[in-house]
N, C-alpha and C positions, 0 to 999 in steps of 0.2 A: 139780491141781484136785480129783481124787477124794479124796486124803488130806485136803485142806482141808474138803471137804464132809462127810466122815466125822467129822472133828474137830469140826465144828459141831453134830453130832448124836450125842453119845456114847451115847445110848440105842439108836441104830440107826435105819436107814431102809430102806424097801422099794426094790425095783428101780424101781418107778414114780417114787418120790420122787428117787432117784438120777438117773434119766433126765431128769426135769424140772429138777432142780438143775444138771445138767451141760449140758443142751442146750435147755432151755426147752420150749415146747409141741411142738417137733418131735422131742423126745427119745423114744427107743424103749427100753423095759425090756430087750429082748434085747441091745441095744448096751451098756447099763449092766452087765448080767450078764457080758458078755464082758470089759469093762474090769475088773470085780471079779476075774474069773478070772485075768487077767494080773497084777493087783496081788497076788493071793494067791500066784501062782507066784513072784513076786519077794520078797515079805515073809514068806510062810508062812501056812498056814491057821490057825495059832495066833494070829497077829497080826490078820488080817482075817477076822472071823467072819461067818457068815451066819445068817439067820433071826431077826431082821432083820440087815442088813449093818451092821457096826460095827467099830471098832478095839478090840483087846484089848491095848493097849500104851500106855505113857506117851509122848505126843507132845510134844516140846519144840520150840517155834517162837516166834519173836519176836512175831508177831501175837497168839498166845495169851497170852503174857506181858503184852502191852499190854492185852488184854481183862481179864485177871485183875487187873492193877494198877488199871485204871479202876473195876472193880466194887468193889475194896477202898478206893477213894477216894485212892489213891496216885498223884497226878497226875504228880509229878516222875519217879517210877519208870516210869510208863507212857511219858512222853516220852523217857526214856533208853532204853527198850527198842524204841521205834519206829524202824525202819530205812528206812521208806518204805512206799509202797502195797503192799498184799497182792497178790501175783502180778499185777503191773501189765499183763501181756500176756494174761491170761486173759479169755476171753469167756464163761465159764460163768456163767449168771445168778446162781447162789448165791454165787459168788466175787465177782462185781461188787457184789452187794448188801452183802456183808460188808465189802468193801474201802471202799465209800462210807460205810457206817455207822461203821466203825472210825475212818476219817480224820475224819469230821465230829464224832464223839463226843470224840475226843482233842483236836481243835482247840478245841471249845467248852470242854472241861474246862480246858485250858491257859489260854485267854484269861480264863475266869472266875476262875481261881485267882490271877491276878496274880502268880504265882511267876516271878520273873525268870529263874531257872535253867531251869525247865521251858519257858518261852517261848523261851529261847535254844536249848535242845536241839531244839525243834521247828523253829525258824528255820534250823537247820543242815541240815535234810533237804531233799530236792528239793521236796517238797510245801510246806514252810514257807517256802522261799526265794522263792516267788511270792505269798505272802500279805501283801497290803498292810495289812490290819488288824493282823496280828501285828507287822509291822515298825513301824507307827505306835505300837502299845501299848508295844513294847520301847523305842522312841525316847523316849517320854514317861516311861517308868519308870526306865530306866538313868540313873545319875548321869552328868553330863557328863565327869567325871574317868575314867569307865570307858571303855577303848579300844573296847569294843563299841558304845558310843553313836554314835560317828562312823560305824561300819559300818552301823548300823541307820538312821541319818539319811540316809546316801547311798542305801541300799536303798529307803527310803520315797520319796525324791525320784524315783529311777529307776522304781519301780513306779507312782507316781502320774502320771508324765509319759510313761511308755513304753507 
């Protein structure tokens, strides 16, 4: 959670911002400082800098690749990089916000693109497997000769009646 929060703010954040991002209104800057201390002990002071707290390393993560691809207008690349929800068990407010924003932005971009391959990639994720609009659009777009058409037609019926 802490790494994700720091990655979201490459210019850095204060202890107060970390506390709020990690724990919401009940967050305590002292707790955030302690978490940063533990993180610095694991990764090194050269990687986790202070004043403001920030990462001084290249962070490679699928969700960051998805964000970068979406910002570049590369919808299929974003869909290919998406492995599912960002830290699905996290309860950190900043992670929840980013998780929901990333999933919604990707979904909308994929649906609006009408790119069959991008739609299929998203449909193959846990998130996409439950998306009736995505299944309907794929069913309507895929040629009947494509074996994926039958899969999407069955999924559409199951989701619509389930």
